[in-house]
PDB file of N, CA, C and O in Angstrom, chain B, residues numbered from 101:
ATOM      1  N   MET B 101     -11.480  10.843  -7.548  1.00  0.00           N
ATOM      2  CA  MET B 101     -11.218  10.338  -6.218  1.00  0.00           C
ATOM      3  C   MET B 101     -12.104   9.113  -5.986  1.00  0.00           C
ATOM      4  O   MET B 101     -13.290   9.123  -6.317  1.00  0.00           O
ATOM      5  N   ILE B 102     -11.516   8.059  -5.413  1.00  0.00           N
ATOM      6  CA  ILE B 102     -12.248   6.862  -5.017  1.00  0.00           C
ATOM      7  C   ILE B 102     -12.366   6.887  -3.508  1.00  0.00           C
ATOM      8  O   ILE B 102     -11.378   7.124  -2.813  1.00  0.00           O
ATOM      9  N   HIS B 103     -13.562   6.645  -2.990  1.00  0.00           N
ATOM     10  CA  HIS B 103     -13.708   6.647  -1.543  1.00  0.00           C
ATOM     11  C   HIS B 103     -14.723   5.598  -1.130  1.00  0.00           C
ATOM     12  O   HIS B 103     -15.871   5.618  -1.576  1.00  0.00           O
ATOM     13  N   THR B 104     -14.293   4.682  -0.277  1.00  0.00           N
ATOM     14  CA  THR B 104     -15.190   3.752   0.385  1.00  0.00           C
ATOM     15  C   THR B 104     -14.923   3.911   1.866  1.00  0.00           C
ATOM     16  O   THR B 104     -14.080   4.721   2.253  1.00  0.00           O
ATOM     17  N   GLU B 105     -15.617   3.162   2.704  1.00  0.00           N
ATOM     18  CA  GLU B 105     -15.366   3.289   4.141  1.00  0.00           C
ATOM     19  C   GLU B 105     -13.939   2.908   4.505  1.00  0.00           C
ATOM     20  O   GLU B 105     -13.380   3.442   5.464  1.00  0.00           O
ATOM     21  N   LYS B 106     -13.343   1.989   3.750  1.00  0.00           N
ATOM     22  CA  LYS B 106     -12.028   1.487   4.137  1.00  0.00           C
ATOM     23  C   LYS B 106     -10.892   2.002   3.261  1.00  0.00           C
ATOM     24  O   LYS B 106      -9.742   2.008   3.700  1.00  0.00           O
ATOM     25  N   ASP B 107     -11.177   2.424   2.060  1.00  0.00           N
ATOM     26  CA  ASP B 107     -10.121   2.826   1.133  1.00  0.00           C
ATOM     27  C   ASP B 107     -10.364   4.238   0.619  1.00  0.00           C
ATOM     28  O   ASP B 107     -11.503   4.701   0.551  1.00  0.00           O
ATOM     29  N   LEU B 108      -9.286   4.910   0.262  1.00  0.00           N
ATOM     30  CA  LEU B 108      -9.362   6.247  -0.294  1.00  0.00           C
ATOM     31  C   LEU B 108      -8.255   6.373  -1.326  1.00  0.00           C
ATOM     32  O   LEU B 108      -7.122   5.965  -1.072  1.00  0.00           O
ATOM     33  N   ALA B 109      -8.566   6.928  -2.477  1.00  0.00           N
ATOM     34  CA  ALA B 109      -7.553   7.117  -3.518  1.00  0.00           C
ATOM     35  C   ALA B 109      -7.741   8.485  -4.157  1.00  0.00           C
ATOM     36  O   ALA B 109      -8.864   8.943  -4.369  1.00  0.00           O
ATOM     37  N   VAL B 110      -6.627   9.122  -4.456  1.00  0.00           N
ATOM     38  CA  VAL B 110      -6.646  10.391  -5.180  1.00  0.00           C
ATOM     39  C   VAL B 110      -5.560  10.348  -6.248  1.00  0.00           C
ATOM     40  O   VAL B 110      -4.546   9.666  -6.097  1.00  0.00           O
ATOM     41  N   ILE B 111      -5.788  11.075  -7.308  1.00  0.00           N
ATOM     42  CA  ILE B 111      -4.782  11.231  -8.359  1.00  0.00           C
ATOM     43  C   ILE B 111      -4.234  12.647  -8.227  1.00  0.00           C
ATOM     44  O   ILE B 111      -4.996  13.614  -8.205  1.00  0.00           O
ATOM     45  N   VAL B 112      -2.922  12.766  -8.140  1.00  0.00           N
ATOM     46  CA  VAL B 112      -2.299  14.091  -8.039  1.00  0.00           C
ATOM     47  C   VAL B 112      -1.262  14.251  -9.143  1.00  0.00           C
ATOM     48  O   VAL B 112      -0.672  13.278  -9.612  1.00  0.00           O
ATOM     49  N   LYS B 113      -1.057  15.484  -9.541  1.00  0.00           N
ATOM     50  CA  LYS B 113      -0.029  15.795 -10.521  1.00  0.00           C
ATOM     51  C   LYS B 113       1.082  16.555  -9.814  1.00  0.00           C
ATOM     52  O   LYS B 113       0.826  17.559  -9.149  1.00  0.00           O
ATOM     53  N   TYR B 114       2.311  16.079  -9.956  1.00  0.00           N
ATOM     54  CA  TYR B 114       3.461  16.698  -9.311  1.00  0.00           C
ATOM     55  C   TYR B 114       4.635  16.646 -10.275  1.00  0.00           C
ATOM     56  O   TYR B 114       4.993  15.569 -10.752  1.00  0.00           O
ATOM     57  N   ASN B 115       5.233  17.782 -10.565  1.00  0.00           N
ATOM     58  CA  ASN B 115       6.357  17.867 -11.513  1.00  0.00           C
ATOM     59  C   ASN B 115       6.026  17.187 -12.838  1.00  0.00           C
ATOM     60  O   ASN B 115       6.828  16.420 -13.371  1.00  0.00           O
ATOM     61  N   ASP B 116       4.844  17.475 -13.362  1.00  0.00           N
ATOM     62  CA  ASP B 116       4.366  16.944 -14.643  1.00  0.00           C
ATOM     63  C   ASP B 116       4.205  15.420 -14.680  1.00  0.00           C
ATOM     64  O   ASP B 116       4.143  14.837 -15.763  1.00  0.00           O
ATOM     65  N   LYS B 117       4.138  14.772 -13.523  1.00  0.00           N
ATOM     66  CA  LYS B 117       3.871  13.339 -13.447  1.00  0.00           C
ATOM     67  C   LYS B 117       2.607  13.132 -12.634  1.00  0.00           C
ATOM     68  O   LYS B 117       2.338  13.878 -11.692  1.00  0.00           O
ATOM     69  N   LYS B 118       1.825  12.114 -12.999  1.00  0.00           N
ATOM     70  CA  LYS B 118       0.609  11.801 -12.265  1.00  0.00           C
ATOM     71  C   LYS B 118       0.873  10.621 -11.328  1.00  0.00           C
ATOM     72  O   LYS B 118       1.526   9.645 -11.697  1.00  0.00           O
ATOM     73  N   TYR B 119       0.348  10.736 -10.109  1.00  0.00           N
ATOM     74  CA  TYR B 119       0.503   9.700  -9.100  1.00  0.00           C
ATOM     75  C   TYR B 119      -0.867   9.340  -8.534  1.00  0.00           C
ATOM     76  O   TYR B 119      -1.715  10.210  -8.333  1.00  0.00           O
ATOM     77  N   ALA B 120      -1.073   8.052  -8.280  1.00  0.00           N
ATOM     78  CA  ALA B 120      -2.254   7.609  -7.548  1.00  0.00           C
ATOM     79  C   ALA B 120      -1.790   7.346  -6.121  1.00  0.00           C
ATOM     80  O   ALA B 120      -0.882   6.545  -5.898  1.00  0.00           O
ATOM     81  N   ILE B 121      -2.403   8.008  -5.171  1.00  0.00           N
ATOM     82  CA  ILE B 121      -2.074   7.808  -3.767  1.00  0.00           C
ATOM     83  C   ILE B 121      -3.275   7.111  -3.137  1.00  0.00           C
ATOM     84  O   ILE B 121      -4.391   7.631  -3.154  1.00  0.00           O
ATOM     85  N   ILE B 122      -3.031   5.929  -2.582  1.00  0.00           N
ATOM     86  CA  ILE B 122      -4.113   5.080  -2.095  1.00  0.00           C
ATOM     87  C   ILE B 122      -3.884   4.737  -0.634  1.00  0.00           C
ATOM     88  O   ILE B 122      -2.788   4.332  -0.246  1.00  0.00           O
ATOM     89  N   LYS B 123      -4.928   4.899   0.176  1.00  0.00           N
ATOM     90  CA  LYS B 123      -4.867   4.533   1.586  1.00  0.00           C
ATOM     91  C   LYS B 123      -5.858   3.401   1.816  1.00  0.00           C
ATOM     92  O   LYS B 123      -6.999   3.462   1.358  1.00  0.00           O
ATOM     93  N   GLY B 124      -5.418   2.372   2.526  1.00  0.00           N
ATOM     94  CA  GLY B 124      -6.309   1.257   2.834  1.00  0.00           C
ATOM     95  C   GLY B 124      -5.569   0.205   3.630  1.00  0.00           C
ATOM     96  O   GLY B 124      -4.410   0.395   4.000  1.00  0.00           O
ATOM     97  N   SER B 125      -6.236  -0.897   3.892  1.00  0.00           N
ATOM     98  CA  SER B 125      -5.568  -1.969   4.636  1.00  0.00           C
ATOM     99  C   SER B 125      -4.469  -2.569   3.763  1.00  0.00           C
ATOM    100  O   SER B 125      -4.614  -2.630   2.542  1.00  0.00           O
ATOM    101  N   PRO B 126      -3.371  -3.012   4.377  1.00  0.00           N
ATOM    102  CA  PRO B 126      -2.298  -3.610   3.591  1.00  0.00           C
ATOM    103  C   PRO B 126      -2.773  -4.781   2.720  1.00  0.00           C
ATOM    104  O   PRO B 126      -2.318  -4.916   1.584  1.00  0.00           O
ATOM    105  N   SER B 127      -3.675  -5.627   3.227  1.00  0.00           N
ATOM    106  CA  SER B 127      -4.122  -6.770   2.434  1.00  0.00           C
ATOM    107  C   SER B 127      -4.898  -6.316   1.195  1.00  0.00           C
ATOM    108  O   SER B 127      -4.750  -6.913   0.129  1.00  0.00           O
ATOM    109  N   SER B 128      -5.717  -5.274   1.315  1.00  0.00           N
ATOM    110  CA  SER B 128      -6.457  -4.815   0.134  1.00  0.00           C
ATOM    111  C   SER B 128      -5.516  -4.152  -0.869  1.00  0.00           C
ATOM    112  O   SER B 128      -5.712  -4.274  -2.078  1.00  0.00           O
ATOM    113  N   LEU B 129      -4.505  -3.458  -0.379  1.00  0.00           N
ATOM    114  CA  LEU B 129      -3.558  -2.819  -1.284  1.00  0.00           C
ATOM    115  C   LEU B 129      -2.625  -3.828  -1.940  1.00  0.00           C
ATOM    116  O   LEU B 129      -2.251  -3.668  -3.102  1.00  0.00           O
ATOM    117  N   LEU B 130      -2.249  -4.863  -1.199  1.00  0.00           N
ATOM    118  CA  LEU B 130      -1.398  -5.904  -1.780  1.00  0.00           C
ATOM    119  C   LEU B 130      -2.099  -6.608  -2.932  1.00  0.00           C
ATOM    120  O   LEU B 130      -1.459  -7.007  -3.905  1.00  0.00           O
ATOM    121  N   SER B 131      -3.413  -6.760  -2.822  1.00  0.00           N
ATOM    122  CA  SER B 131      -4.159  -7.473  -3.859  1.00  0.00           C
ATOM    123  C   SER B 131      -4.182  -6.719  -5.191  1.00  0.00           C
ATOM    124  O   SER B 131      -4.440  -7.325  -6.231  1.00  0.00           O
ATOM    125  N   ILE B 132      -3.918  -5.414  -5.179  1.00  0.00           N
ATOM    126  CA  ILE B 132      -3.941  -4.631  -6.421  1.00  0.00           C
ATOM    127  C   ILE B 132      -2.555  -4.117  -6.827  1.00  0.00           C
ATOM    128  O   ILE B 132      -2.421  -3.445  -7.850  1.00  0.00           O
ATOM    129  N   SER B 133      -1.532  -4.427  -6.036  1.00  0.00           N
ATOM    130  CA  SER B 133      -0.192  -3.890  -6.291  1.00  0.00           C
ATOM    131  C   SER B 133       0.677  -4.876  -7.058  1.00  0.00           C
ATOM    132  O   SER B 133       0.594  -6.088  -6.858  1.00  0.00           O
ATOM    133  N   LYS B 134       1.517  -4.331  -7.942  1.00  0.00           N
ATOM    134  CA  LYS B 134       2.467  -5.153  -8.692  1.00  0.00           C
ATOM    135  C   LYS B 134       3.911  -4.855  -8.305  1.00  0.00           C
ATOM    136  O   LYS B 134       4.784  -5.709  -8.457  1.00  0.00           O
ATOM    137  N   TYR B 135       4.163  -3.652  -7.808  1.00  0.00           N
ATOM    138  CA  TYR B 135       5.529  -3.223  -7.510  1.00  0.00           C
ATOM    139  C   TYR B 135       5.610  -2.586  -6.135  1.00  0.00           C
ATOM    140  O   TYR B 135       4.614  -2.115  -5.587  1.00  0.00           O
ATOM    141  N   ILE B 136       6.826  -2.582  -5.587  1.00  0.00           N
ATOM    142  CA  ILE B 136       7.105  -1.926  -4.322  1.00  0.00           C
ATOM    143  C   ILE B 136       8.383  -1.106  -4.507  1.00  0.00           C
ATOM    144  O   ILE B 136       9.295  -1.520  -5.223  1.00  0.00           O
ATOM    145  N   ILE B 137       8.441   0.048  -3.862  1.00  0.00           N
ATOM    146  CA  ILE B 137       9.639   0.890  -3.936  1.00  0.00           C
ATOM    147  C   ILE B 137      10.333   0.833  -2.586  1.00  0.00           C
ATOM    148  O   ILE B 137       9.740   1.146  -1.554  1.00  0.00           O
ATOM    149  N   ILE B 138      11.597   0.429  -2.608  1.00  0.00           N
ATOM    150  CA  ILE B 138      12.417   0.356  -1.402  1.00  0.00           C
ATOM    151  C   ILE B 138      13.706   1.119  -1.692  1.00  0.00           C
ATOM    152  O   ILE B 138      14.435   0.789  -2.627  1.00  0.00           O
ATOM    153  N   ASN B 139      13.979   2.135  -0.889  1.00  0.00           N
ATOM    154  CA  ASN B 139      15.184   2.960  -1.077  1.00  0.00           C
ATOM    155  C   ASN B 139      15.298   3.473  -2.510  1.00  0.00           C
ATOM    156  O   ASN B 139      16.363   3.410  -3.124  1.00  0.00           O
ATOM    157  N   ASN B 140      14.177   3.983  -3.032  1.00  0.00           N
ATOM    158  CA  ASN B 140      14.110   4.561  -4.383  1.00  0.00           C
ATOM    159  C   ASN B 140      14.383   3.565  -5.498  1.00  0.00           C
ATOM    160  O   ASN B 140      14.694   3.971  -6.618  1.00  0.00           O
ATOM    161  N   LYS B 141      14.274   2.273  -5.218  1.00  0.00           N
ATOM    162  CA  LYS B 141      14.415   1.237  -6.248  1.00  0.00           C
ATOM    163  C   LYS B 141      13.107   0.470  -6.339  1.00  0.00           C
ATOM    164  O   LYS B 141      12.487   0.165  -5.320  1.00  0.00           O
ATOM    165  N   THR B 142      12.689   0.159  -7.555  1.00  0.00           N
ATOM    166  CA  THR B 142      11.418  -0.513  -7.785  1.00  0.00           C
ATOM    167  C   THR B 142      11.635  -2.013  -7.959  1.00  0.00           C
ATOM    168  O   THR B 142      12.510  -2.443  -8.710  1.00  0.00           O
ATOM    169  N   PHE B 143      10.821  -2.806  -7.248  1.00  0.00           N
ATOM    170  CA  PHE B 143      10.888  -4.265  -7.305  1.00  0.00           C
ATOM    171  C   PHE B 143       9.483  -4.817  -7.516  1.00  0.00           C
ATOM    172  O   PHE B 143       8.497  -4.178  -7.148  1.00  0.00           O
ATOM    173  N   ARG B 144       9.394  -6.009  -8.109  1.00  0.00           N
ATOM    174  CA  ARG B 144       8.105  -6.695  -8.162  1.00  0.00           C
ATOM    175  C   ARG B 144       7.729  -7.057  -6.737  1.00  0.00           C
ATOM    176  O   ARG B 144       8.578  -7.496  -5.961  1.00  0.00           O
ATOM    177  N   ILE B 145       6.479  -6.876  -6.392  1.00  0.00           N
ATOM    178  CA  ILE B 145       6.041  -7.048  -5.008  1.00  0.00           C
ATOM    179  C   ILE B 145       5.904  -8.522  -4.603  1.00  0.00           C
ATOM    180  O   ILE B 145       5.839  -8.832  -3.414  1.00  0.00           O
ATOM    181  N   ASP B 146       5.859  -9.419  -5.577  1.00  0.00           N
ATOM    182  CA  ASP B 146       5.622 -10.844  -5.288  1.00  0.00           C
ATOM    183  C   ASP B 146       6.502 -11.392  -4.171  1.00  0.00           C
ATOM    184  O   ASP B 146       6.004 -12.068  -3.271  1.00  0.00           O
ATOM    185  N   LYS B 147       7.798 -11.113  -4.215  1.00  0.00           N
ATOM    186  CA  LYS B 147       8.690 -11.694  -3.212  1.00  0.00           C
ATOM    187  C   LYS B 147       8.597 -11.010  -1.843  1.00  0.00           C
ATOM    188  O   LYS B 147       9.182 -11.492  -0.873  1.00  0.00           O
ATOM    189  N   TYR B 148       7.869  -9.897  -1.756  1.00  0.00           N
ATOM    190  CA  TYR B 148       7.726  -9.180  -0.484  1.00  0.00           C
ATOM    191  C   TYR B 148       6.361  -9.384   0.171  1.00  0.00           C
ATOM    192  O   TYR B 148       6.180  -9.018   1.332  1.00  0.00           O
ATOM    193  N   LYS B 149       5.394  -9.962  -0.555  1.00  0.00           N
ATOM    194  CA  LYS B 149       4.032 -10.092  -0.030  1.00  0.00           C
ATOM    195  C   LYS B 149       3.981 -10.874   1.272  1.00  0.00           C
ATOM    196  O   LYS B 149       3.332 -10.446   2.226  1.00  0.00           O
ATOM    197  N   GLU B 150       4.659 -12.014   1.322  1.00  0.00           N
ATOM    198  CA  GLU B 150       4.617 -12.835   2.541  1.00  0.00           C
ATOM    199  C   GLU B 150       5.184 -12.084   3.738  1.00  0.00           C
ATOM    200  O   GLU B 150       4.630 -12.156   4.834  1.00  0.00           O
ATOM    201  N   LYS B 151       6.278 -11.370   3.537  1.00  0.00           N
ATOM    202  CA  LYS B 151       6.894 -10.614   4.626  1.00  0.00           C
ATOM    203  C   LYS B 151       5.960  -9.504   5.113  1.00  0.00           C
ATOM    204  O   LYS B 151       5.825  -9.293   6.318  1.00  0.00           O
ATOM    205  N   ILE B 152       5.320  -8.799   4.186  1.00  0.00           N
ATOM    206  CA  ILE B 152       4.393  -7.732   4.552  1.00  0.00           C
ATOM    207  C   ILE B 152       3.200  -8.301   5.305  1.00  0.00           C
ATOM    208  O   ILE B 152       2.770  -7.734   6.309  1.00  0.00           O
ATOM    209  N   GLU B 153       2.661  -9.424   4.824  1.00  0.00           N
ATOM    210  CA  GLU B 153       1.516 -10.061   5.495  1.00  0.00           C
ATOM    211  C   GLU B 153       1.888 -10.530   6.896  1.00  0.00           C
ATOM    212  O   GLU B 153       1.084 -10.416   7.822  1.00  0.00           O
ATOM    213  N   LYS B 154       3.103 -11.057   7.058  1.00  0.00           N
ATOM    214  CA  LYS B 154       3.571 -11.522   8.373  1.00  0.00           C
ATOM    215  C   LYS B 154       3.667 -10.344   9.345  1.00  0.00           C
ATOM    216  O   LYS B 154       3.230 -10.444  10.491  1.00  0.00           O
ATOM    217  N   ILE B 155       4.235  -9.240   8.890  1.00  0.00           N
ATOM    218  CA  ILE B 155       4.358  -8.046   9.732  1.00  0.00           C
ATOM    219  C   ILE B 155       2.974  -7.529  10.113  1.00  0.00           C
ATOM    220  O   ILE B 155       2.742  -7.142  11.259  1.00  0.00           O
ATOM    221  N   GLU B 156       2.049  -7.524   9.140  1.00  0.00           N
ATOM    222  CA  GLU B 156       0.681  -7.067   9.416  1.00  0.00           C
ATOM    223  C   GLU B 156       0.035  -7.925  10.504  1.00  0.00           C
ATOM    224  O   GLU B 156      -0.615  -7.390  11.402  1.00  0.00           O
ATOM    225  N   LYS B 157       0.202  -9.249  10.437  1.00  0.00           N
ATOM    226  CA  LYS B 157      -0.369 -10.151  11.441  1.00  0.00           C
ATOM    227  C   LYS B 157       0.256  -9.922  12.812  1.00  0.00           C
ATOM    228  O   LYS B 157      -0.451  -9.903  13.819  1.00  0.00           O
ATOM    229  N   GLU B 158       1.577  -9.746  12.860  1.00  0.00           N
ATOM    230  CA  GLU B 158       2.268  -9.520  14.132  1.00  0.00           C
ATOM    231  C   GLU B 158       1.767  -8.247  14.811  1.00  0.00           C
ATOM    232  O   GLU B 158       1.504  -8.245  16.013  1.00  0.00           O
ATOM    233  N   TYR B 159       1.636  -7.181  14.053  1.00  0.00           N
ATOM    234  CA  TYR B 159       1.130  -5.929  14.621  1.00  0.00           C
ATOM    235  C   TYR B 159      -0.324  -6.068  15.027  1.00  0.00           C
ATOM    236  O   TYR B 159      -0.732  -5.519  16.051  1.00  0.00           O
ATOM    237  N   GLY B 160      -1.120  -6.795  14.240  1.00  0.00           N
ATOM    238  CA  GLY B 160      -2.525  -7.012  14.573  1.00  0.00           C
ATOM    239  C   GLY B 160      -2.693  -7.744  15.895  1.00  0.00           C
ATOM    240  O   GLY B 160      -3.597  -7.434  16.669  1.00  0.00           O
ATOM    241  N   LYS B 161      -1.814  -8.726  16.157  1.00  0.00           N
ATOM    242  CA  LYS B 161      -1.864  -9.468  17.425  1.00  0.00           C
ATOM    243  C   LYS B 161      -1.578  -8.553  18.618  1.00  0.00           C
ATOM    244  O   LYS B 161      -2.037  -8.811  19.730  1.00  0.00           O
ATOM    245  N   LYS B 162      -0.825  -7.495  18.381  1.00  0.00           N
ATOM    246  CA  LYS B 162      -0.492  -6.544  19.448  1.00  0.00           C
ATOM    247  C   LYS B 162      -1.552  -5.456  19.592  1.00  0.00           C
ATOM    248  O   LYS B 162      -1.425  -4.563  20.429  1.00  0.00           O
ATOM    249  N   GLY B 163      -2.605  -5.539  18.765  1.00  0.00           N
ATOM    250  CA  GLY B 163      -3.692  -4.577  18.870  1.00  0.00           C
ATOM    251  C   GLY B 163      -3.562  -3.361  17.978  1.00  0.00           C
ATOM    252  O   GLY B 163      -4.371  -2.438  18.077  1.00  0.00           O
ATOM    253  N   TYR B 164      -2.562  -3.334  17.107  1.00  0.00           N
ATOM    254  CA  TYR B 164      -2.389  -2.202  16.210  1.00  0.00           C
ATOM    255  C   TYR B 164      -3.293  -2.350  15.001  1.00  0.00           C
ATOM    256  O   TYR B 164      -3.526  -3.460  14.523  1.00  0.00           O
ATOM    257  N   GLN B 165      -3.801  -1.229  14.507  1.00  0.00           N
ATOM    258  CA  GLN B 165      -4.534  -1.217  13.254  1.00  0.00           C
ATOM    259  C   GLN B 165      -3.559  -0.766  12.186  1.00  0.00           C
ATOM    260  O   GLN B 165      -2.942   0.293  12.299  1.00  0.00           O
ATOM    261  N   ASN B 166      -3.427  -1.565  11.164  1.00  0.00           N
ATOM    262  CA  ASN B 166      -2.459  -1.280  10.108  1.00  0.00           C
ATOM    263  C   ASN B 166      -3.129  -0.576   8.950  1.00  0.00           C
ATOM    264  O   ASN B 166      -4.194  -0.987   8.491  1.00  0.00           O
ATOM    265  N   LEU B 167      -2.501   0.484   8.481  1.00  0.00           N
ATOM    266  CA  LEU B 167      -2.936   1.174   7.272  1.00  0.00           C
ATOM    267  C   LEU B 167      -1.751   1.261   6.335  1.00  0.00           C
ATOM    268  O   LEU B 167      -0.624   1.505   6.766  1.00  0.00           O
ATOM    269  N   GLY B 168      -2.002   1.066   5.076  1.00  0.00           N
ATOM    270  CA  GLY B 168      -0.948   1.194   4.087  1.00  0.00           C
ATOM    271  C   GLY B 168      -1.168   2.437   3.253  1.00  0.00           C
ATOM    272  O   GLY B 168      -2.307   2.859   3.055  1.00  0.00           O
ATOM    273  N   ASN B 169      -0.114   3.017   2.772  1.00  0.00           N
ATOM    274  CA  ASN B 169      -0.186   4.139   1.853  1.00  0.00           C
ATOM    275  C   ASN B 169       0.638   3.780   0.632  1.00  0.00           C
ATOM    276  O   ASN B 169       1.851   3.590   0.717  1.00  0.00           O
ATOM    277  N   TRP B 170      -0.023   3.692  -0.487  1.00  0.00           N
ATOM    278  CA  TRP B 170       0.647   3.331  -1.725  1.00  0.00           C
ATOM    279  C   TRP B 170       0.607   4.529  -2.645  1.00  0.00           C
ATOM    280  O   TRP B 170      -0.360   5.292  -2.646  1.00  0.00           O
ATOM    281  N   HIS B 171       1.660   4.694  -3.429  1.00  0.00           N
ATOM    282  CA  HIS B 171       1.627   5.741  -4.454  1.00  0.00           C
ATOM    283  C   HIS B 171       2.465   5.301  -5.631  1.00  0.00           C
ATOM    284  O   HIS B 171       2.579   6.032  -6.615  1.00  0.00           O
TER     285      HIS B 171
END
């Protein structure tokens, strides 16, 4: 398990597969991510980074704290 004040990660085994589940700010998770899953399809995250960052900024302006969950 990885734990800092802002990020948390655990490795779990489910149906004989290992998954890393990571919680942290979207910007910190984007910096370490290569892929994104949308509707059970995997895509390279490069073309989605700007959109995710824009959404994060919009919510931040409204006073929301954004947390991402990656697995």
